[in-house]
LUMLUM-313388 format. One line per 8 residues: number of its first residue (from 0); for each residue x, y, z of N, C-alpha, C, CB. Coordinates in nm, 3 decimals. Atoms other than C-alpha are relative to their C-alpha. Glycine has a CB too. Layout:
BEGIN
NUM) X,Y,Z,X,Y,Z,X,Y,Z,X,Y,Z  ... .
//
This chain:
BEGIN
0) -0.029,-0.113,-0.088,13.009,11.187,7.301,-0.113,0.101,-0.008,0.135,0.066,-0.036  0.111,-0.094,0.000,12.731,11.426,7.407,0.050,0.139,-0.035,-0.071,0.000,0.135  -0.036,-0.135,0.034,12.731,11.778,7.275,0.043,0.076,0.124,-0.115,0.072,-0.070  -0.049,-0.075,-0.114,12.933,12.003,7.500,0.112,-0.072,0.073,-0.111,0.029,0.094  -0.109,0.073,-0.062,13.173,11.727,7.611,0.130,0.033,-0.072,-0.026,-0.152,-0.002  -0.129,-0.007,0.065,13.543,11.753,7.544,0.057,-0.140,0.001,0.096,0.102,0.070  -0.054,0.134,0.008,13.730,11.442,7.436,0.105,-0.019,0.108,0.060,-0.027,-0.138  -0.098,0.027,-0.103,13.960,11.269,7.680,0.136,0.052,-0.040,0.008,-0.149,0.028 .
8) -0.127,-0.050,0.049,14.254,11.368,7.461,-0.024,0.111,-0.100,0.083,-0.114,-0.064  0.019,-0.117,0.085,14.164,11.710,7.326,0.135,0.067,-0.016,-0.107,0.099,0.059  -0.134,-0.052,0.016,14.483,11.837,7.171,0.020,0.061,-0.138,0.102,-0.109,0.023  -0.051,-0.048,0.127,14.660,12.022,6.894,0.148,0.023,0.020,-0.074,0.130,-0.050  -0.144,-0.018,-0.014,15.029,12.068,6.820,0.037,0.142,0.042,0.069,-0.035,-0.131  -0.022,-0.136,-0.047,14.996,12.441,6.890,-0.052,0.013,0.143,-0.068,0.103,-0.092  0.048,-0.021,-0.136,14.946,12.575,7.241,-0.148,0.036,-0.004,0.081,0.111,0.072  0.144,-0.027,0.004,14.567,12.566,7.305,-0.035,0.131,0.070,-0.077,-0.114,0.063 .
16) 0.046,-0.124,-0.064,14.366,12.871,7.409,-0.009,-0.018,0.151,-0.137,0.043,-0.057  -0.003,0.031,-0.142,14.323,12.703,7.746,0.074,-0.132,0.014,-0.145,-0.008,0.061  -0.080,0.120,-0.015,14.557,12.440,7.878,0.145,0.026,-0.038,-0.057,-0.113,-0.085  -0.142,-0.008,0.033,14.912,12.366,7.770,0.027,-0.074,-0.130,0.086,-0.057,0.114  -0.041,0.068,0.122,15.088,12.263,7.450,0.081,-0.125,0.030,0.080,0.094,-0.088  -0.082,0.119,-0.021,15.316,11.961,7.401,0.107,0.024,0.106,0.065,-0.044,-0.131  -0.105,-0.011,-0.102,15.569,11.887,7.674,0.127,0.057,-0.064,0.029,-0.139,0.065  -0.121,-0.061,0.059,15.877,12.106,7.614,0.112,-0.102,-0.015,0.048,0.118,0.087 .
24) -0.107,0.094,0.025,16.163,11.915,7.462,-0.049,-0.125,-0.070,0.068,-0.038,0.129  0.035,0.123,0.071,16.167,11.579,7.287,-0.045,-0.110,0.094,0.116,-0.048,-0.081  0.047,0.114,-0.080,16.049,11.239,7.404,0.100,-0.039,0.108,-0.026,-0.119,-0.091  -0.101,0.037,-0.098,16.378,11.188,7.586,-0.015,0.078,0.130,0.139,0.022,-0.057  0.016,-0.084,-0.118,16.274,11.462,7.827,-0.137,-0.019,0.066,0.019,0.145,-0.036  0.131,0.024,-0.061,15.928,11.324,7.906,0.018,-0.053,0.143,-0.082,-0.101,-0.085  -0.009,0.052,-0.138,15.861,11.248,8.276,-0.007,-0.153,0.001,-0.115,0.058,0.086  0.002,0.146,-0.017,15.935,10.890,8.376,-0.096,-0.032,0.114,0.144,-0.058,0.028 .
32) 0.103,0.012,-0.103,15.607,10.856,8.563,-0.124,-0.059,-0.066,-0.031,0.140,0.068  0.115,0.066,0.064,15.318,10.618,8.482,-0.129,0.081,0.006,-0.024,-0.134,0.064  0.121,-0.082,-0.005,15.064,10.887,8.574,-0.017,0.084,-0.126,0.005,0.092,0.123  0.007,-0.087,0.117,15.149,11.081,8.259,-0.045,-0.077,-0.124,0.136,0.064,-0.025  0.056,0.059,0.121,14.971,11.013,7.930,0.087,0.037,-0.119,-0.147,0.047,-0.021  -0.089,-0.031,0.113,15.206,10.983,7.629,-0.066,0.085,-0.109,0.050,-0.129,-0.062  0.067,-0.077,0.105,14.946,11.121,7.389,-0.014,0.147,0.040,-0.138,-0.060,-0.029  0.010,-0.138,-0.046,14.892,11.430,7.603,0.137,0.067,0.004,-0.064,0.005,0.138 .
40) -0.135,-0.055,0.001,15.266,11.478,7.644,0.041,0.041,-0.141,0.100,-0.102,0.057  -0.041,-0.025,0.139,15.306,11.467,7.268,-0.078,0.115,-0.063,-0.019,-0.125,-0.084  0.085,-0.095,0.071,15.012,11.685,7.163,-0.048,0.118,0.084,-0.118,-0.071,-0.054  0.050,-0.107,-0.086,14.928,11.903,7.463,-0.126,-0.042,0.074,-0.027,0.125,-0.082  0.112,0.035,-0.087,14.653,11.903,7.723,-0.092,0.122,0.014,0.050,-0.048,0.140  0.097,-0.110,-0.006,14.349,12.131,7.678,-0.120,-0.033,0.087,-0.048,0.035,-0.141  0.114,0.039,-0.084,14.128,11.957,7.935,-0.025,0.102,0.110,0.025,-0.139,0.061  0.040,-0.090,-0.108,13.942,12.142,8.208,0.047,-0.058,0.133,-0.155,0.022,0.000 .
48) -0.058,0.049,-0.124,14.179,12.039,8.488,0.097,0.104,0.055,0.072,-0.137,-0.022  -0.097,-0.091,-0.061,14.396,12.229,8.736,0.139,-0.038,-0.046,-0.009,-0.003,0.155  -0.133,0.018,0.058,14.762,12.267,8.648,0.073,-0.123,0.054,0.084,0.122,0.025  -0.074,0.113,-0.057,14.885,11.995,8.884,-0.034,-0.131,-0.069,-0.027,-0.013,0.148  0.040,0.122,0.069,14.697,11.739,8.675,0.027,0.006,-0.150,-0.146,-0.027,0.024  -0.031,-0.008,0.142,14.825,11.853,8.336,0.080,-0.122,-0.044,0.076,0.128,-0.031  -0.062,0.115,0.066,14.928,11.560,8.116,-0.026,-0.132,0.072,0.149,0.022,-0.009  0.027,0.125,-0.071,14.802,11.305,8.370,-0.109,-0.080,-0.071,-0.042,0.029,0.146 .
56) 0.107,0.086,0.047,14.593,11.007,8.264,-0.125,0.025,0.085,0.043,-0.150,0.006  0.125,-0.019,-0.073,14.226,11.032,8.362,-0.004,-0.089,0.123,-0.120,-0.029,-0.091  0.005,0.095,-0.111,14.255,10.722,8.580,0.092,0.044,0.115,0.039,-0.141,-0.048  -0.094,-0.046,-0.103,14.554,10.872,8.763,-0.058,0.119,0.076,0.134,0.038,-0.063  0.062,-0.114,-0.066,14.363,11.193,8.834,-0.107,-0.047,0.098,-0.061,0.096,-0.104  0.105,0.052,-0.087,14.066,11.001,8.975,0.061,-0.066,0.123,-0.089,-0.101,-0.076  -0.064,0.067,-0.113,14.295,10.790,9.192,0.059,0.100,0.098,0.110,-0.094,-0.050  -0.055,-0.101,-0.089,14.466,11.099,9.329,-0.110,0.075,0.074,0.087,0.097,-0.079 .
64) 0.113,-0.065,-0.064,14.134,11.273,9.397,-0.059,-0.087,0.110,-0.106,0.034,-0.103  0.057,0.091,-0.099,14.020,10.964,9.586,0.074,0.007,0.134,0.004,-0.142,-0.053  -0.075,-0.010,-0.125,14.290,11.033,9.845,-0.035,0.126,0.079,0.149,-0.002,-0.029  0.028,-0.129,-0.066,14.154,11.380,9.927,-0.147,0.040,-0.004,0.082,0.108,-0.064  0.142,-0.037,0.006,13.776,11.370,9.871,-0.054,0.024,0.140,-0.082,-0.110,-0.071  0.060,-0.033,-0.128,13.565,11.519,10.146,-0.114,-0.097,0.034,-0.053,0.145,-0.001  0.100,0.101,-0.040,13.317,11.309,10.348,-0.145,0.045,-0.014,0.024,-0.039,0.142  0.140,-0.033,0.028,13.004,11.483,10.217,-0.036,-0.047,-0.140,-0.025,0.153,0.015 .
72) 0.052,0.044,0.128,12.791,11.352,9.933,-0.103,0.102,-0.048,-0.063,-0.142,0.011  0.102,-0.087,0.060,12.556,11.536,9.698,-0.101,-0.089,-0.071,0.063,0.104,-0.100  0.105,0.077,0.067,12.222,11.394,9.584,-0.096,0.096,-0.069,-0.076,-0.090,0.102  0.088,-0.084,0.081,11.987,11.531,9.318,-0.117,-0.084,-0.048,0.077,0.063,-0.120  0.116,0.066,0.059,11.633,11.428,9.237,-0.007,0.038,-0.148,-0.133,0.042,0.075  0.000,-0.024,0.145,11.604,11.391,8.860,-0.130,-0.054,-0.060,0.123,-0.068,-0.068  0.129,0.041,0.057,11.239,11.375,8.757,-0.034,0.076,-0.127,-0.110,0.019,0.102  0.042,-0.088,0.108,11.226,11.656,8.501,0.114,0.038,-0.094,-0.061,0.124,0.056 .
80) -0.116,-0.033,0.084,11.563,11.648,8.320,0.048,0.142,0.027,-0.036,-0.015,-0.148  -0.042,-0.134,-0.040,11.670,11.958,8.514,0.135,0.034,-0.063,0.007,0.011,0.153  -0.124,-0.043,0.064,11.937,12.150,8.321,0.108,0.035,0.102,-0.026,0.121,-0.090  -0.097,-0.039,-0.103,12.104,12.239,8.654,0.085,-0.116,0.049,-0.072,0.062,0.116  -0.073,0.115,-0.054,12.225,11.887,8.727,0.147,0.004,-0.039,-0.062,-0.130,-0.047  -0.139,-0.005,0.045,12.538,11.930,8.518,0.083,0.100,0.079,0.005,0.037,-0.147  -0.075,-0.100,-0.075,12.641,12.247,8.699,0.019,-0.043,0.145,-0.070,0.135,-0.006  -0.014,0.050,-0.137,12.577,12.080,9.036,0.112,-0.104,0.007,-0.133,-0.061,0.050 .
88) -0.109,0.099,0.005,12.804,11.791,8.937,0.135,0.071,-0.009,-0.020,-0.096,-0.121  -0.126,-0.075,0.015,13.071,12.041,8.830,0.042,0.062,0.133,-0.016,0.110,-0.107  -0.032,-0.061,-0.129,13.050,12.221,9.166,0.041,-0.107,0.101,-0.120,0.079,0.053  -0.038,0.110,-0.090,13.062,11.890,9.354,0.143,-0.044,-0.025,-0.095,-0.119,-0.018  -0.138,0.034,0.033,13.383,11.810,9.170,0.095,0.107,0.051,0.016,-0.018,-0.153  -0.087,-0.110,-0.045,13.529,12.154,9.248,0.024,-0.004,0.150,-0.060,0.133,-0.040  -0.012,0.005,-0.145,13.462,12.103,9.619,0.037,-0.139,0.050,-0.129,0.046,0.064  -0.047,0.135,-0.035,13.581,11.739,9.613,-0.100,-0.078,0.083,0.131,0.010,0.077 .
96) 0.101,0.084,-0.065,13.254,11.578,9.718,0.034,-0.147,-0.022,-0.141,0.033,-0.055  -0.029,0.144,0.011,13.279,11.205,9.779,-0.069,-0.061,-0.122,-0.045,-0.073,0.127  0.077,0.061,0.108,13.001,11.098,9.540,-0.121,0.088,-0.029,-0.045,-0.146,0.037  0.125,-0.064,0.039,12.714,11.253,9.345,-0.102,-0.110,-0.027,0.019,0.092,-0.125  0.106,0.099,0.015,12.387,11.057,9.361,-0.112,0.059,-0.084,-0.053,-0.046,0.138  0.111,-0.041,0.085,12.128,11.089,9.085,-0.118,-0.091,0.033,0.039,-0.009,-0.153  0.118,0.077,-0.041,11.783,10.981,9.202,-0.109,0.015,-0.106,-0.052,0.047,0.140  0.104,-0.004,0.103,11.525,10.889,8.938,0.056,-0.035,-0.136,-0.065,0.138,-0.005 .
104) -0.045,0.026,0.137,11.607,10.914,8.568,0.153,-0.005,-0.005,-0.053,0.108,-0.096  -0.145,0.012,0.015,11.957,10.799,8.477,0.055,0.103,-0.099,0.038,-0.141,-0.046  -0.046,-0.092,0.103,11.975,11.035,8.181,-0.011,0.144,0.049,-0.082,-0.019,-0.131  0.000,-0.141,-0.037,12.071,11.397,8.247,0.091,0.076,-0.095,0.044,0.019,0.147  -0.077,-0.083,0.094,12.213,11.684,8.043,0.139,0.026,0.059,-0.074,0.134,-0.030  -0.135,-0.009,-0.055,12.589,11.669,8.091,0.078,0.123,-0.045,0.077,-0.122,-0.038  -0.073,-0.116,0.051,12.678,11.991,7.912,0.054,0.087,0.112,-0.089,0.082,-0.091  -0.043,-0.088,-0.109,12.692,12.193,8.233,0.109,-0.059,0.087,-0.116,0.034,0.085 .
112) -0.103,0.063,-0.082,12.924,11.939,8.395,0.140,0.027,-0.053,-0.023,-0.151,0.007  -0.131,-0.030,0.060,13.205,12.038,8.155,0.098,-0.117,0.018,0.059,0.127,0.062  -0.077,0.125,-0.003,13.329,11.675,8.159,0.050,-0.037,0.141,0.118,0.012,-0.093  -0.047,0.032,-0.134,13.389,11.685,8.535,-0.060,-0.129,0.053,-0.033,0.113,0.095  0.058,0.126,-0.046,13.162,11.381,8.574,0.096,-0.116,-0.022,-0.132,-0.027,-0.071  -0.098,0.107,0.022,13.453,11.173,8.441,0.093,-0.016,0.120,0.081,0.029,-0.126  -0.090,0.002,-0.114,13.652,11.261,8.751,-0.074,-0.015,0.133,0.083,0.127,0.002  0.084,0.002,-0.119,13.362,11.245,8.995,-0.076,-0.132,0.008,-0.099,0.119,-0.002 .
120) 0.079,0.121,-0.017,13.205,10.929,9.137,-0.148,0.036,-0.008,0.034,-0.070,0.135  0.143,-0.023,0.017,12.840,10.918,9.028,-0.073,-0.132,0.024,-0.032,0.058,-0.141  0.076,0.119,-0.034,12.589,10.670,9.172,-0.148,0.026,-0.029,0.021,-0.039,0.151  0.140,-0.017,0.040,12.233,10.613,9.048,-0.092,-0.080,0.093,-0.020,-0.045,-0.146  0.103,0.065,-0.081,11.923,10.528,9.253,-0.133,0.013,-0.073,-0.007,0.064,0.144  0.126,-0.007,0.074,11.588,10.442,9.094,-0.106,0.086,0.067,-0.055,-0.137,-0.020  0.102,-0.078,-0.071,11.386,10.617,9.364,0.053,0.043,0.137,-0.130,-0.083,0.016  -0.040,-0.052,-0.131,11.400,10.792,9.701,0.021,-0.113,0.100,-0.105,0.097,0.053 .
128) -0.012,0.110,-0.096,11.347,10.468,9.894,0.136,-0.069,-0.012,-0.113,-0.101,-0.020  -0.129,0.064,0.021,11.656,10.312,9.737,0.113,0.090,0.050,0.020,-0.033,-0.148  -0.102,-0.095,-0.044,11.861,10.625,9.802,0.008,0.006,0.153,-0.028,0.140,-0.056  0.003,-0.009,-0.146,11.750,10.651,10.166,0.054,-0.128,0.063,-0.142,0.027,0.050  -0.053,0.126,-0.049,11.825,10.283,10.218,0.152,-0.003,-0.006,-0.057,-0.116,-0.079  -0.146,-0.007,0.012,12.177,10.339,10.090,0.058,0.093,0.106,0.041,0.049,-0.142  -0.052,-0.097,-0.097,12.228,10.647,10.310,0.000,-0.058,0.142,-0.083,0.130,-0.004  0.008,0.060,-0.133,12.112,10.459,10.620,0.106,-0.109,0.018,-0.140,-0.059,0.025 .
136) -0.101,0.106,-0.008,12.345,10.171,10.537,0.139,0.056,0.023,-0.001,-0.083,-0.127  -0.129,-0.066,-0.019,12.633,10.419,10.540,0.001,0.090,0.124,0.035,0.083,-0.123  0.015,-0.084,-0.118,12.507,10.594,10.856,0.024,0.147,-0.033,0.097,-0.045,0.109  -0.015,-0.137,0.045,12.488,10.922,10.664,-0.134,0.074,0.014,0.049,0.004,-0.147  0.123,-0.079,-0.008,12.225,11.182,10.763,-0.027,0.069,-0.132,0.009,0.103,0.114  0.041,-0.066,0.124,12.030,11.328,10.472,-0.045,0.142,0.034,-0.115,-0.080,-0.071  0.031,-0.140,-0.023,12.018,11.709,10.466,-0.073,0.053,-0.123,0.129,0.084,0.029  0.080,-0.050,0.112,11.735,11.835,10.244,0.013,0.151,-0.008,-0.148,-0.041,0.016 .
144) -0.016,-0.144,0.021,11.785,12.181,10.094,-0.122,0.051,-0.075,0.132,0.032,-0.077  0.121,-0.055,0.063,11.458,12.366,10.025,-0.052,0.113,0.088,-0.109,-0.112,-0.020  0.054,-0.114,-0.075,11.306,12.699,10.125,-0.145,-0.027,0.037,0.011,0.131,-0.083  0.133,0.038,-0.046,11.009,12.576,10.325,-0.017,0.040,0.146,-0.024,-0.151,-0.017  0.026,-0.025,-0.142,10.843,12.652,10.657,0.063,-0.111,0.083,-0.152,0.009,0.027  -0.064,0.097,-0.087,11.043,12.483,10.928,0.144,-0.028,-0.035,-0.076,-0.126,-0.003  -0.140,0.019,0.036,11.373,12.479,10.738,0.088,0.094,0.080,0.021,0.023,-0.151  -0.095,-0.078,-0.079,11.676,12.605,10.932,0.096,0.073,-0.094,0.077,-0.091,0.100 .
152) -0.098,-0.070,0.084,11.898,12.875,10.775,0.134,-0.071,0.002,0.016,0.146,0.046  -0.122,0.080,0.007,12.207,12.694,10.653,0.120,0.074,0.058,0.029,-0.040,-0.144  -0.111,-0.076,-0.057,12.434,12.977,10.766,-0.013,0.020,0.150,0.011,0.134,-0.068  0.021,-0.012,-0.143,12.295,12.951,11.117,0.025,-0.127,0.077,-0.137,0.047,0.027  -0.028,0.128,-0.064,12.390,12.592,11.189,0.133,-0.053,-0.051,-0.114,-0.103,-0.028  -0.118,0.071,0.049,12.687,12.359,11.149,-0.047,-0.127,-0.069,0.100,-0.032,0.116  0.037,0.120,0.074,12.626,12.103,10.878,0.079,-0.119,0.052,0.022,0.019,-0.151  -0.076,0.118,-0.042,12.721,11.746,10.974,0.121,-0.022,-0.090,-0.090,-0.125,-0.002 .
160) -0.120,0.023,0.082,13.072,11.656,10.859,-0.022,-0.114,-0.099,0.122,-0.031,0.090  0.038,0.110,0.089,12.951,11.325,10.718,-0.149,0.011,-0.027,0.036,-0.141,0.062  0.141,-0.018,0.031,12.624,11.377,10.536,-0.021,-0.009,-0.150,-0.051,0.135,0.053  0.039,-0.013,0.141,12.437,11.383,10.205,-0.084,0.125,-0.013,-0.079,-0.127,-0.050  0.075,-0.121,0.028,12.320,11.720,10.077,-0.095,-0.030,-0.116,0.094,0.121,-0.034  0.101,0.043,0.097,11.995,11.657,9.891,-0.068,0.122,-0.062,-0.105,-0.092,0.067  0.056,-0.113,0.073,11.874,11.900,9.622,-0.112,-0.047,-0.093,0.111,0.073,-0.081  0.112,0.031,0.086,11.554,11.911,9.420,0.010,0.065,-0.136,-0.128,0.041,0.066 .
168) 0.006,-0.053,0.135,11.447,12.030,9.078,-0.027,0.149,0.002,-0.106,-0.073,-0.082  0.030,-0.142,0.016,11.432,12.387,8.957,-0.151,0.018,-0.003,0.067,0.057,-0.129  0.144,-0.026,-0.002,11.085,12.518,9.040,-0.070,-0.075,0.111,-0.061,-0.037,-0.132  0.076,0.074,-0.103,10.909,12.239,9.234,0.080,-0.033,0.124,-0.054,-0.126,-0.058  -0.082,0.035,-0.116,11.202,12.172,9.465,-0.001,-0.149,0.026,-0.050,0.073,0.123  -0.004,0.142,-0.037,11.219,11.843,9.652,-0.140,-0.058,0.007,0.072,-0.019,0.134  0.128,0.068,-0.010,10.941,11.588,9.638,-0.040,-0.018,0.146,0.005,-0.136,-0.071  0.049,0.022,-0.136,10.725,11.525,9.943,0.066,-0.123,0.063,-0.153,-0.017,0.001 .
176) -0.064,0.122,-0.050,10.880,11.179,9.976,0.143,0.029,0.045,0.001,-0.110,-0.108  -0.138,-0.035,-0.037,11.232,11.324,9.981,0.003,0.082,0.128,0.069,0.077,-0.114  0.004,-0.084,-0.120,11.141,11.586,10.240,-0.033,-0.082,0.124,-0.103,0.112,-0.017  0.039,0.084,-0.113,10.978,11.325,10.462,0.113,-0.091,0.045,-0.122,-0.083,-0.035  -0.108,0.095,-0.032,11.286,11.103,10.447,0.124,0.068,0.056,0.038,-0.077,-0.124  -0.120,-0.072,-0.043,11.538,11.376,10.535,0.010,0.008,0.151,0.002,0.140,-0.060  -0.026,-0.013,-0.143,11.697,11.403,10.878,0.005,0.147,0.044,0.130,-0.069,0.036  -0.014,-0.141,-0.029,11.742,11.780,10.855,-0.043,0.079,-0.123,0.146,0.035,0.041 .
184) 0.041,-0.087,0.110,11.589,12.059,10.644,0.068,0.136,0.017,-0.155,0.015,-0.004  -0.066,-0.131,-0.007,11.791,12.370,10.563,-0.044,0.085,-0.118,0.154,-0.016,0.003  0.033,-0.093,0.107,11.731,12.678,10.354,0.105,0.110,-0.007,-0.140,0.060,0.020  -0.091,-0.112,0.019,11.929,12.971,10.216,-0.078,0.128,0.027,0.061,0.000,-0.144  0.068,-0.125,-0.032,11.832,13.304,10.367,0.006,0.095,-0.119,0.064,0.066,0.125  0.009,-0.093,0.112,11.715,13.549,10.100,-0.055,0.133,0.049,-0.089,-0.057,-0.113  0.035,-0.135,-0.046,11.658,13.922,10.123,-0.075,0.082,-0.106,0.125,0.074,0.040  0.067,-0.073,0.106,11.501,14.023,9.792,-0.142,-0.045,-0.021,0.077,-0.013,-0.127 .
192) 0.140,0.029,0.029,11.167,13.974,9.621,-0.023,-0.138,-0.060,-0.055,0.104,-0.093  0.019,0.129,0.066,11.231,13.646,9.439,-0.029,-0.110,0.101,0.123,-0.035,-0.084  0.038,0.110,-0.089,11.079,13.333,9.590,0.114,-0.099,0.018,-0.123,-0.071,-0.053  -0.107,0.100,-0.008,11.380,13.116,9.512,0.114,0.042,-0.091,-0.052,-0.141,-0.039  -0.113,-0.024,0.088,11.721,13.115,9.348,0.027,-0.124,-0.082,0.126,0.041,0.081  -0.032,0.110,0.090,11.861,12.896,9.072,0.052,-0.121,0.079,0.105,0.045,-0.104  -0.037,0.122,-0.073,11.906,12.533,9.182,0.150,-0.023,0.001,-0.070,-0.120,-0.062  -0.146,0.018,0.005,12.267,12.522,9.066,0.071,0.096,0.094,0.051,0.019,-0.142 .
200) -0.059,-0.099,-0.090,12.348,12.841,9.257,-0.024,-0.040,0.145,-0.058,0.140,-0.027  0.031,0.043,-0.136,12.173,12.710,9.568,0.091,-0.114,0.044,-0.147,-0.043,0.010  -0.088,0.112,-0.033,12.375,12.389,9.556,0.141,0.048,0.029,0.002,-0.103,-0.114  -0.135,-0.053,-0.021,12.700,12.584,9.527,0.010,0.069,0.135,0.038,0.097,-0.113  -0.002,-0.070,-0.129,12.610,12.800,9.828,0.006,-0.099,0.116,-0.124,0.091,0.014  0.005,0.096,-0.112,12.529,12.503,10.051,0.128,-0.083,0.006,-0.123,-0.093,-0.014  -0.127,0.075,-0.001,12.834,12.305,9.943,0.112,0.087,0.057,0.037,-0.047,-0.143  -0.105,-0.087,-0.053,13.051,12.607,10.018,-0.015,0.018,0.150,-0.002,0.135,-0.069 .
208) 0.019,-0.005,-0.144,12.895,12.631,10.363,0.066,-0.120,0.066,-0.150,0.007,0.035  -0.065,0.120,-0.055,13.010,12.274,10.423,0.152,0.017,-0.006,-0.044,-0.128,-0.078  -0.145,-0.015,0.018,13.358,12.348,10.284,0.057,0.104,0.098,0.031,0.040,-0.145  -0.047,-0.106,-0.088,13.392,12.669,10.486,0.017,-0.050,0.143,-0.098,0.118,-0.002  -0.005,0.052,-0.136,13.330,12.472,10.805,0.096,-0.116,0.017,-0.138,-0.043,0.043  -0.066,0.128,-0.023,13.491,12.136,10.748,0.122,-0.028,-0.086,-0.097,-0.107,-0.021  -0.105,0.038,0.095,13.739,12.143,10.459,0.138,0.011,0.063,-0.006,0.087,-0.125  -0.140,-0.004,-0.040,14.103,12.065,10.527,0.069,0.108,-0.083,0.070,-0.140,-0.018 .
216) -0.064,-0.109,0.072,14.301,12.377,10.436,0.124,-0.048,-0.071,0.035,0.115,0.095 .
//
């Protein structure tokens, strides 16, 4: 387990600081439902999940999420072990993205994901060409997010309902190959002196723009 991860069954017999303690009452009062995990019912559930998923097995949570995921994907170039990848995965989970795609290195710092990668579909691509080939096979337009000349303000357009939002690394942004392969380039309008904002924050803003327009209430 990587540092910063929480175990699948993080528990104690006392009520945790976050989460819930053991199911009230004895075993005879446990829910008769295969989605519930006996170990969590017995010891409590301190995982980073919303209340409706308390005591559920991980597999049951993933299966339930699969019924409501949104039709947008998130892709991240991973050439420099960017520390923001974990937070982007966490945000993708919060907004119920279909899949997160990691392009380049398979290894990334998972601390910022807060274990949400266990509930989120993650797909790996060795390079941009492989990723673009996959996107074309799914008939998904690639929307590159980078503050560059020619990029369209993301709050001034309607993002495609089915698409892949492609993000680059902190600092250098997207590679030239990624920019050339994208179907649309968008940027976040800024009003201060800084040239750019944090990559994790930028990803959250663009994902929320998609959610604000297309999400089922």
